[in-house]
C-alpha positions in Angstrom: 28.2 69.5 60.8 28.9 66.0 62.2 30.4 63.4 59.9 27.2 61.3 59.9 25.1 64.3 58.9 27.6 65.2 56.2 27.3 61.7 54.8 23.5 62.0 54.8 23.7 65.3 53.0 25.9 63.8 50.4 23.5 60.9 49.9 20.6 63.2 49.4 22.4 65.2 46.7 22.6 63.6 43.3 26.0 63.5 41.4 26.1 65.3 38.1 27.0 62.2 36.1 24.9 59.7 38.1 22.0 57.9 36.5 18.6 57.7 38.1 19.2 54.0 38.9 22.6 54.6 40.5 21.1 57.4 42.6 18.2 55.3 43.7 20.5 52.4 44.6 22.5 54.7 46.9 19.3 56.1 48.6 17.8 52.6 49.0 21.0 51.4 50.6 21.2 54.4 53.0 17.6 53.8 54.1 18.3 50.1 54.6 21.4 50.9 56.7 19.4 53.5 58.8 21.4 56.4 57.5 18.3 58.0 56.0 14.6 57.9 57.1 12.6 58.6 53.9 9.2 57.6 52.8 8.8 56.2 49.3 7.1 59.4 48.0 10.1 61.4 49.3 12.5 59.2 47.5 10.5 59.6 44.3 10.6 63.4 44.7 14.4 63.2 45.1 14.7 61.1 42.0 12.4 63.2 39.8 12.5 66.8 41.3 11.2 68.3 38.0 7.9 66.4 38.1 4.8 67.3 40.0 4.2 65.6 43.3 2.5 62.2 43.0 0.5 60.1 45.3 2.1 57.6 47.7 0.6 54.7 45.6 2.0 56.1 42.4 5.4 56.5 44.0 5.3 53.0 45.4 4.5 51.4 42.1 7.1 53.5 40.2 9.8 52.5 42.7 8.8 48.8 42.3 9.9 49.2 38.7 13.2 50.6 39.8 13.6 47.6 42.2 13.0 45.4 39.3 15.6 47.2 37.3 18.2 46.6 40.0 17.2 42.9 39.9 18.2 42.7 36.2 21.7 44.1 36.9 21.5 47.7 36.0 18.9 48.3 33.3 18.1 51.8 32.1 15.0 53.3 33.6 12.0 53.1 31.3 10.7 56.5 30.1 7.3 55.8 31.7 8.8 56.8 35.0 9.3 60.4 33.9 5.8 60.6 32.4 7.3 61.8 29.2 6.3 58.7 27.2 3.0 56.7 27.6 4.2 53.8 25.5 5.8 51.9 28.3 8.7 50.9 26.1 12.0 50.7 28.0 15.5 51.1 26.8 18.1 48.4 26.2 19.6 46.9 29.4 22.9 45.2 30.1 23.6 42.3 27.8 25.6 39.3 29.0 27.7 37.4 26.4 27.8 33.8 27.5 30.6 31.3 26.9 28.6 29.2 24.5 28.1 32.3 22.2 24.6 33.0 23.4 23.5 36.4 24.9 21.3 37.2 27.8 19.3 40.4 27.9 16.9 42.0 30.4 14.6 44.9 29.5 11.4 46.6 30.7 8.9 46.6 27.8 5.2 47.1 27.2 3.5 44.2 25.6 0.4 42.1 25.7 0.2 38.6 27.2 0.1 37.1 23.7 3.1 39.1 22.6 5.0 37.8 25.7 4.7 34.4 24.1 5.8 35.4 20.6 9.5 34.5 20.1 10.0 36.9 17.2 8.4 39.8 19.0 10.6 39.3 22.1 13.8 39.1 19.9 12.8 42.4 18.2 12.1 44.1 21.4 15.5 43.1 22.8 17.2 44.4 19.6 17.9 41.1 17.9 17.1 40.3 14.3 14.8 37.3 14.3 16.3 36.2 11.0 19.7 35.9 12.5 19.0 34.9 16.2 16.9 32.3 17.8 15.2 32.4 21.2 16.6 29.9 23.7 14.6 30.9 26.8 12.4 33.7 28.0 11.0 34.9 31.3 8.5 37.7 31.8 7.1 39.3 35.0 4.1 41.7 35.0 4.4 45.1 36.6 1.5 47.6 36.6 2.6 51.3 36.6 0.3 54.2 37.0 0.6 56.8 34.3 0.3 60.6 34.7 -3.2 60.6 33.3 -4.4 58.3 36.1 -4.5 55.1 34.0 -2.5 52.0 34.5 0.2 50.8 32.0 1.2 47.1 32.1 4.9 46.6 31.8 6.8 43.4 31.7 10.3 42.7 33.0 11.5 40.6 30.1 14.6 38.4 30.3 15.7 36.3 27.3 18.6 34.3 26.2 19.3 34.1 22.4 21.9 32.6 20.2 23.0 33.2 16.6 21.3 31.0 14.1 23.5 28.5 12.4 23.6 29.6 8.8 22.9 26.6 6.6 24.6 27.2 3.3 24.2 24.8 0.4 26.3 24.1 -2.6 23.6 25.8 -4.7 23.9 28.9 -2.5 27.7 29.0 -3.2 27.2 28.5 -6.9 24.6 31.3 -7.0 27.0 33.6 -5.1 29.9 33.0 -7.5 27.6 33.3 -10.5 26.9 37.0 -9.7 30.3 37.8 -8.2 32.2 40.5 -9.9 36.0 39.7 -9.9 39.0 42.0 -10.4 40.7 42.0 -13.7 42.3 38.6 -14.7 45.9 38.0 -14.0 48.4 36.9 -16.6 47.5 33.6 -18.2 49.6 30.5 -17.8 51.9 29.4 -20.7 52.9 25.7 -20.6 56.5 25.2 -21.5 57.0 21.4 -21.1 54.0 20.3 -23.0 54.0 17.2 -25.3 50.7 16.1 -26.7 52.1 12.5 -27.0 53.7 12.6 -23.6 52.8 10.9 -20.3 50.4 12.1 -17.7 51.5 13.3 -14.2 48.9 12.8 -11.4 49.6 14.7 -8.2 47.4 13.7 -5.2 46.6 15.9 -2.2 44.6 14.1 0.4 43.9 15.4 3.9 45.9 18.6 4.0 43.8 19.7 7.0 44.9 23.4 6.6 44.1 25.1 9.8 44.8 22.1 12.1 46.7 23.3 15.1 49.1 20.9 16.8 51.7 21.6 19.6 54.9 19.5 19.6 54.9 19.1 23.4 51.5 17.5 23.1 51.6 15.7 19.7 55.3 15.4 18.9 55.3 18.0 16.1 54.0 21.5 15.4 51.4 22.2 12.8 49.7 25.4 11.8 48.6 27.2 8.7 52.1 28.5 7.9 53.7 25.1 8.4 51.0 23.7 6.1 52.0 26.1 3.3 55.7 25.4 4.0 55.3 21.7 3.7 53.1 21.8 0.6 55.3 24.2 -1.3 58.4 22.1 -0.4 56.7 19.0 -1.9 55.5 21.0 -4.9 59.1 22.3 -5.6 60.3 18.7 -5.4 57.8 17.6 -8.0 58.6 20.5 -10.3 62.4 19.7 -9.9 61.7 16.2 -11.1 59.7 17.5 -14.1 62.6 19.7 -15.5 63.8 17.0 -18.0 60.3 15.7 -18.7 57.4 16.7 -21.1 53.9 15.7 -20.1 50.7 15.7 -22.0 48.9 17.1 -18.9 49.0 17.2 -15.2 46.1 16.1 -13.0 46.0 17.7 -9.6 43.6 15.7 -7.5 42.5 17.1 -4.1 41.1 14.1 -2.2 39.1 15.8 0.5 39.8 17.5 3.9 41.9 20.3 2.3 40.5 22.4 5.2 40.4 21.2 8.8 36.9 22.6 9.6 33.8 23.5 7.8 32.7 26.7 9.6 33.7 29.5 12.0 32.6 27.4 15.0 35.7 25.2 14.6 33.7 22.1 13.8 33.5 19.6 10.9 30.4 19.4 8.8 29.1 16.9 11.3 29.7 19.2 14.3 32.8 17.6 15.7 34.9 20.3 17.4 38.5 20.7 16.2 41.6 22.6 17.4 42.1 25.3 14.8 44.9 27.8 14.1 43.0 31.1 14.2 39.9 32.3 12.4 38.6 30.3 9.5 38.7 33.4 7.3 42.5 33.6 7.8 42.9 29.9 7.1 40.7 30.1 4.0 42.6 33.0 2.6 46.1 31.5 3.1 45.0 28.2 1.7 43.5 29.8 -1.3 46.6 31.8 -2.0 48.7 28.6 -1.7 46.5 26.8 -4.2 46.6 29.7 -6.6 50.4 29.7 -6.5 50.5 26.0 -7.0 48.1 26.2 -10.0 50.2 28.9 -11.6 53.4 26.9 -11.2 51.8 23.7 -12.5 49.9 25.4 -15.3 53.1 27.0 -16.6 54.6 23.5 -16.9 51.8 21.7 -18.7 48.0 21.9 -19.2 46.4 21.3 -15.8 43.3 19.6 -14.7 42.1 20.1 -11.2 39.9 17.3 -9.7 38.0 18.0 -6.5 36.3 15.5 -4.2 34.8 16.4 -0.9 36.0 15.2 2.5 34.2 14.6 5.8 35.8 17.6 7.5 35.0 20.3 4.9 32.2 19.2 2.6 30.9 22.7 2.2 33.8 25.0 2.8 36.1 22.8 0.8 33.8 23.2 -2.2 33.8 27.0 -1.6 37.6 26.9 -1.7 37.9 25.2 -5.0 35.0 27.2 -6.5 37.0 30.3 -5.7 40.1 28.7 -7.2 38.2 28.0 -10.4 37.0 31.6 -10.6 40.6 32.8 -10.2 41.4 31.0 -13.5 38.1 31.4 -15.3 39.8 33.0 -18.3 42.7 30.5 -18.6 42.1 27.8 -21.3 45.2 25.9 -20.1 43.5 25.1 -16.7 40.3 23.1 -16.4 38.3 22.1 -13.3 36.0 19.2 -12.3 34.6 20.5 -9.0 31.1 19.0 -9.2 29.8 18.0 -5.8 29.8 14.3 -6.7 31.9 12.7 -3.9 33.4 10.3 -6.5 35.2 11.2 -9.7 36.8 9.1 -12.5 38.7 9.7 -15.7 39.8 7.3 -18.5 42.8 8.0 -20.6 42.8 5.2 -23.2 43.8 2.0 -21.3 44.0 3.8 -17.9 41.0 4.4 -15.6 41.6 6.3 -12.4 38.9 6.9 -9.7 39.1 9.4 -6.9 37.2 9.6 -3.6 37.9 10.7 -0.1 37.8 7.2 1.4 35.4 7.6 4.3 33.1 5.0 2.8 32.8 1.3 3.7 36.0 -0.4 2.5 34.0 -3.3 1.2 32.4 -0.9 -1.3 35.5 0.9 -2.3 35.6 -0.8 -5.8 32.0 -1.5 -6.5 31.1 2.1 -7.4 33.5 2.5 -10.3 32.2 -0.7 -12.0 28.7 0.7 -12.1 29.2 4.4 -12.4 31.9 4.1 -15.0 30.6 1.0 -16.6 31.6 1.8 -20.2 35.0 3.2 -19.3 35.6 0.3 -17.0 35.0 -2.1 -19.9 37.5 -0.3 -22.1 40.3 -0.1 -19.5 43.2 -2.4 -18.9 44.5 -0.6 -15.9 42.2 0.5 -13.1 43.2 2.2 -9.9 41.2 4.0 -7.2 43.0 6.7 -5.1 41.7 7.7 -1.7 42.7 9.3 1.5 41.0 9.7 4.9 43.1 7.3 6.9 46.4 9.4 6.7 48.5 6.4 6.0 49.5 4.4 2.9 47.8 1.1 2.1 47.6 -0.8 -1.2 44.8 -3.3 -1.8 44.2 -5.4 -4.9 40.6 -6.3 -5.3 38.6 -7.6 -8.3 41.5 -6.9 -10.7 41.7 -3.3 -9.4 44.3 -1.6 -7.2 43.0 0.6 -4.4 45.6 3.0 -2.9 44.9 4.8 0.4 47.4 7.7 0.3 49.3 9.3 3.1 49.3 13.0 4.1 51.7 15.8 4.9 49.7 17.1 7.9 50.7 16.4 11.4 48.7 14.4 13.9 46.0 16.2 15.8 45.9 15.9 19.6 43.2 13.2 19.4 45.1 11.2 16.7 48.3 11.3 18.8 46.4 10.2 21.9 45.0 7.2 19.9 48.6 6.4 18.6 47.5 7.2 15.0 49.4 9.2 12.4 52.9 7.7 12.8 53.2 7.3 9.1 55.6 9.0 6.8 54.6 12.5 5.7 54.6 12.7 1.9 52.8 13.7 -1.3 52.5 10.9 -3.7 52.5 11.5 -7.5 52.1 9.0 -10.3 53.4 9.0 -13.9 51.0 7.3 -16.3 51.4 6.0 -19.8 47.9 6.0 -21.1 48.6 2.8 -23.1 51.0 0.9 -20.8 49.7 2.0 -17.4 51.7 3.1 -14.4 55.3 3.9 -15.0 56.6 5.7 -11.9 55.5 6.6 -8.4 57.1 9.7 -6.8 57.3 10.4 -3.1 57.9 14.0 -2.1 58.8 13.5 1.6 58.8 16.0 4.4 
């Protein structure tokens, strides 16, 4: 047997593990190259030797469907071709995952013209949950295939592109989740050792931690990732606790001033959709940050009664709330630790002559003092010393306005690539704490520097 005849013989024989489509692709190429001279009906018989012979027209229409399958990059042959299923429903085809997170799918399906225009129907037929995916584009081509009984089935070559729906969680959703969440047994309760009911008040501020921010020293001048975040924060916390050793406080206020987390979702964006460079998956960032805050809460709670104050930031309005909500639940049985984590972006507290307001600071600077005069009208009137503490700008600035002092506080986080490019973030990296006498006002300011 000549080599060319041997090649033809091998082409005519189907490999054991070869699909119908793969076999048809080889035969079609051989006919195109002139290696085989076969009619369409002969090709059909080679593809489906167990079926009864069919008319040339039936074979031609069936092979048109196979040609269509090759056009959609290797889809599985619909069962209608074997005459074992009259439904015309094809099987799942190759799915492409696109760079933007969307997916493209091609499939041979049986449907009506109206169904071909129904987004939910198309998503279901391609195996997507319409509650979790949204249709971006769809293209359908009609193919009529003759069935074994002599009738005609209308099939569609359906190509769609879909992307996951953005899940819009609300603060109410988060509250509802934690309301029914069953937690593990409570840990050992805190036991304040340096408590003095007539002592002073220590306020620790934590603005703009940006846990999860990723910075590379060759690009920004310093490295920053989730582990460096924890290392810096715990270093500052240990410095604060060291200063507390010879002191007794009435209470400690731990005020997080927004942007504790760098992003608000797993798409690496802020709540407003601005893309950020993040150190790994947000679940990892969330877990490490939560563990860090739990450790800090235990250490501070063992020193004096602790009040945790939360205000939202522009980077993590939703996920930041989730973080402190989880922190609150971790200490739900501890009477020494209280939380104010209501979603109000501005908080205030008066202790006798001292009124302190907290907010993130991303509001108009001209309005930075007006809110406390109206929202805390009675407390404002009874206070001799009024200060507002904010973050957002990552550097220290003190403004005196209308008899009040506004402090924009620095951060311990490194500069992002964008900040460095804009020549921002050259300030000292520090956590600022305040020692208050509730009758005589501010007594000390502590800087825990990196």
